[in-house]
C-alpha positions as CSV (number, residue, x, y, z in Angstrom):
1,M,-18.1,-0.3,26.3
2,P,-21.9,0.1,25.7
3,D,-21.7,-0.2,21.9
4,G,-18.7,-2.6,21.9
5,R,-16.1,-0.2,20.5
6,I,-12.8,0.5,22.1
7,R,-13.2,4.0,23.6
8,T,-10.1,6.0,22.8
9,L,-9.1,9.2,24.6
10,I,-6.7,11.3,22.5
11,V,-4.3,13.4,24.6
12,E,-2.3,15.6,22.2
13,A,-0.9,19.1,22.8
14,D,-1.3,20.3,19.2
15,P,-4.9,20.7,18.2
16,M,-4.3,20.0,14.5
17,T,-2.4,16.8,15.3
18,A,-5.2,15.8,17.7
19,E,-7.7,16.3,15.0
20,A,-5.7,14.1,12.6
21,H,-5.5,11.3,15.2
22,S,-9.3,11.6,15.7
23,V,-9.8,11.1,12.0
24,Y,-7.5,8.1,12.1
25,V,-9.3,6.5,15.1
26,E,-12.7,6.9,13.5
27,K,-11.5,5.1,10.3
28,L,-10.7,2.0,12.3
29,A,-13.4,-0.6,12.9
30,G,-13.9,-1.4,16.5
31,F,-12.6,2.0,17.8
32,T,-14.3,5.3,18.6
33,V,-13.0,8.6,19.9
34,S,-14.3,9.0,23.4
35,G,-12.6,12.4,24.1
36,V,-9.9,14.8,23.0
37,T,-7.8,16.8,25.4
38,H,-4.7,19.0,25.0
39,T,-3.2,19.1,28.5
40,G,-2.4,16.7,31.3
41,A,-4.9,18.3,33.6
42,Q,-7.7,17.9,31.1
43,C,-6.8,14.3,30.5
44,L,-6.9,13.5,34.2
45,R,-10.3,15.2,34.5
46,Q,-11.6,13.2,31.6
47,L,-10.4,10.0,33.1
48,T,-12.1,10.8,36.4
49,R,-15.4,11.8,34.8
50,D,-15.8,9.3,31.9
51,D,-14.9,5.8,30.9
52,H,-12.1,5.2,28.4
53,D,-10.4,2.0,27.4
54,L,-7.4,3.4,25.7
55,V,-5.4,6.6,25.9
56,L,-3.2,7.9,23.0
57,L,-0.9,9.9,25.2
58,D,1.4,12.7,24.0
59,L,4.4,12.6,26.3
60,T,5.1,16.3,25.8
61,L,2.2,18.3,27.2
62,P,2.1,22.0,28.0
63,D,1.5,21.6,31.7
64,M,3.1,18.3,32.5
65,T,4.8,15.3,30.9
66,G,2.9,12.2,29.8
67,F,4.9,10.4,32.6
68,D,3.4,12.8,35.1
69,V,-0.1,11.7,33.9
70,C,0.9,8.0,34.2
71,R,2.2,8.6,37.7
72,T,-1.0,10.3,38.8
73,L,-3.1,7.5,37.3
74,R,-1.1,4.9,39.1
75,C,-1.7,6.6,42.4
76,R,-5.5,6.5,41.6
77,G,-5.5,2.8,41.1
78,A,-7.3,1.8,37.9
79,V,-5.2,2.7,34.8
80,P,-6.5,2.5,31.2
81,D,-4.2,1.1,28.5
82,I,-1.8,3.6,27.1
83,I,-0.1,4.0,23.8
84,A,2.7,6.6,24.0
85,V,2.8,9.1,21.1
86,T,5.9,11.1,20.9
87,A,8.8,12.4,18.8
88,A,11.3,11.2,21.4
89,R,13.5,8.4,20.2
90,D,16.0,8.2,23.0
91,V,16.4,4.9,24.8
92,A,15.7,6.4,28.2
93,T,12.3,7.7,27.1
94,V,11.3,4.4,25.5
95,R,12.3,2.5,28.6
96,T,10.4,4.8,30.9
97,A,7.3,4.5,28.8
98,V,7.5,0.8,29.0
99,A,8.1,1.0,32.8
100,Y,4.9,3.0,33.1
101,G,3.0,0.4,31.2
102,A,2.7,1.7,27.7
103,V,1.5,-1.1,25.5
104,Q,2.7,0.6,22.3
105,Y,5.1,3.4,21.3
106,L,4.3,5.5,18.3
107,V,7.2,7.8,17.0
108,K,6.1,11.0,15.4
109,P,5.7,11.8,12.6
110,F,3.8,8.8,11.4
111,G,1.2,8.0,8.7
112,F,-2.1,6.2,8.9
113,A,-0.6,2.8,8.0
114,A,1.7,2.9,11.1
115,F,-1.1,4.2,13.3
116,R,-3.5,1.5,12.1
117,S,-0.9,-1.2,12.6
118,R,-0.4,-0.4,16.2
119,L,-4.0,0.0,17.1
120,E,-5.0,-3.2,15.3
121,C,-2.2,-5.0,17.2
122,Y,-3.6,-3.5,20.4
123,A,-7.1,-4.7,19.5
124,A,-5.7,-8.2,18.9
125,F,-4.0,-8.0,22.3
126,R,-7.3,-7.2,24.0
127,S,-9.0,-10.0,22.1
128,E,-6.3,-12.5,23.1
129,L,-6.6,-11.6,26.8
130,M,-10.3,-11.3,26.6
131,L,-10.3,-8.3,28.9
132,G,-13.1,-8.5,31.4
133,R,-12.7,-12.2,31.9
134,T,-11.6,-13.6,35.2
135,G,-9.6,-16.7,36.1
136,P,-6.1,-18.0,35.3
137,I,-4.7,-18.3,31.8
138,G,-1.8,-20.4,30.6
139,Q,1.6,-19.5,29.2
140,R,0.3,-20.1,25.6
141,E,-2.4,-17.4,26.0
142,V,0.1,-15.0,27.6
143,D,2.6,-15.5,24.8
144,A,-0.1,-15.1,22.1
145,A,-1.3,-11.8,23.7
146,L,2.2,-10.3,23.9
147,A,3.0,-11.5,20.4
148,A,-0.2,-9.7,19.1
149,L,1.3,-6.4,20.2
150,R,4.2,-6.7,17.8
151,P,3.4,-5.1,14.4
152,G,4.2,-7.5,11.5
153,T,3.8,-10.6,13.6
154,T,2.6,-13.3,11.3
155,L,-0.8,-14.9,12.1
156,W,0.9,-18.3,11.9
157,P,4.2,-18.5,13.8
158,E,5.3,-21.4,11.7
159,Q,4.0,-21.2,8.1
160,P,2.3,-24.5,7.4
161,K,3.4,-26.5,4.3
162,G,1.4,-25.7,1.2
163,T,0.1,-22.3,2.4
164,S,1.1,-18.7,1.6
165,I,0.9,-15.3,3.3
166,A,-0.7,-13.8,0.2
167,T,-3.6,-16.3,0.2
168,L,-4.0,-15.9,3.9
169,D,-4.3,-12.2,3.5
170,A,-6.9,-12.7,0.9
171,V,-9.0,-15.0,3.1
172,V,-8.6,-12.6,6.1
173,A,-9.5,-9.5,4.0
174,Y,-12.7,-11.2,2.7
175,L,-13.7,-12.4,6.2
176,R,-13.2,-9.0,7.7
177,Q,-15.6,-7.3,5.2
178,A,-18.2,-10.0,5.2
179,A,-21.6,-9.0,6.6
180,G,-22.0,-12.3,8.5
181,P,-20.8,-15.9,8.9
182,M,-19.6,-17.5,5.7
183,S,-19.2,-21.1,4.6
184,A,-15.9,-22.5,3.2
185,D,-17.6,-22.9,-0.1
186,E,-18.6,-19.2,-0.2
187,I,-15.2,-18.1,0.8
188,A,-13.5,-20.4,-1.7
189,S,-15.6,-19.1,-4.5
190,A,-15.0,-15.4,-3.5
191,V,-11.2,-15.8,-3.1
192,G,-10.6,-18.2,-5.9
193,L,-9.6,-21.3,-4.0
194,S,-10.7,-24.9,-3.8
195,R,-13.0,-25.7,-0.9
196,V,-10.4,-27.9,0.7
197,T,-7.8,-25.2,0.6
198,A,-10.2,-22.6,1.9
199,R,-11.2,-24.9,4.7
200,R,-7.5,-25.4,5.7
201,Y,-6.9,-21.7,6.0
202,L,-10.2,-21.2,7.9
203,E,-9.5,-24.0,10.4
204,R,-6.1,-22.6,11.0
205,L,-7.5,-19.1,11.7
206,T,-10.0,-20.7,14.0
207,D,-7.2,-22.5,15.9
208,Q,-5.6,-19.1,16.3
209,R,-8.9,-17.7,17.7
210,L,-9.0,-15.2,14.9
211,T,-12.3,-16.5,13.5
212,S,-15.3,-18.1,15.2
213,R,-16.9,-21.2,13.9
214,T,-20.6,-22.1,14.1
215,Q,-22.8,-24.6,12.4
216,R,-25.7,-24.2,10.1
217,Y,-28.4,-26.9,10.2
218,G,-31.5,-27.5,8.0
219,R,-29.8,-28.8,4.9
220,P,-29.4,-32.5,3.8
221,G,-26.2,-34.2,5.0
222,R,-23.9,-32.9,7.7
223,P,-24.2,-29.5,9.3
224,E,-22.3,-26.8,7.4
225,H,-19.5,-25.0,9.2
226,L,-19.7,-21.2,9.1
227,Y,-16.8,-18.9,9.8
228,Q,-16.7,-15.3,10.9
229,W,-13.9,-12.9,11.8
230,R,-13.8,-12.4,15.5
231,D,-15.0,-8.9,16.5
232,V,-12.3,-7.7,18.9
233,R,-14.8,-5.1,20.1
234,V,-16.5,-7.7,22.3
235,A,-13.3,-8.5,24.1
236,S,-14.1,-6.2,27.0
237,T,-17.3,-6.0,29.0
238,R,-16.4,-2.9,31.0
């Protein structure tokens, strides 16, 4: 990913739907449309010629099924991550999509909120696994990565005493739009919290590896902690 964004190939039989999905992708920070195709053959040529990190794969294509595409990719070896996009709701199709390695399953029709939820979960999954890194990981890291794929999963599996989801959402929203690292004092002032409360949320987010923490020197007293929302775009070095 030369510019750090998750390169997303859209494979959709209907051109108007493909265009809508392209617009959705480009609205999401950390993602970019790396190609649009309308048939399985075009998709396979794209994946041979160019690099893509994620494929939004329509399972009903005019020349072959999405599963045919997956089968061919498996025979080739390297397979990009796939999100199945389909109107099919039967158990057999869902089970087959999972068997072929789909990391998400989007049921048509859907709006932007559902689309964003699945792709943001996928980005969190990439971040948790730090794609491109080598070496073993522990059960905790595996569990965190798989949990990230589930829409609606709380950032804190067990809500700490004295905290609230609404306040957490406010802190996260501010961090995500901030231009750079912010101190607990700055975040507390912006969100309307005490410094101690803001620091508690920030430290918890850091423990969950959703924020990075650095230190700012040059002022009297102890170094000041700065917090920044982790950019999931750097999770892969491919």
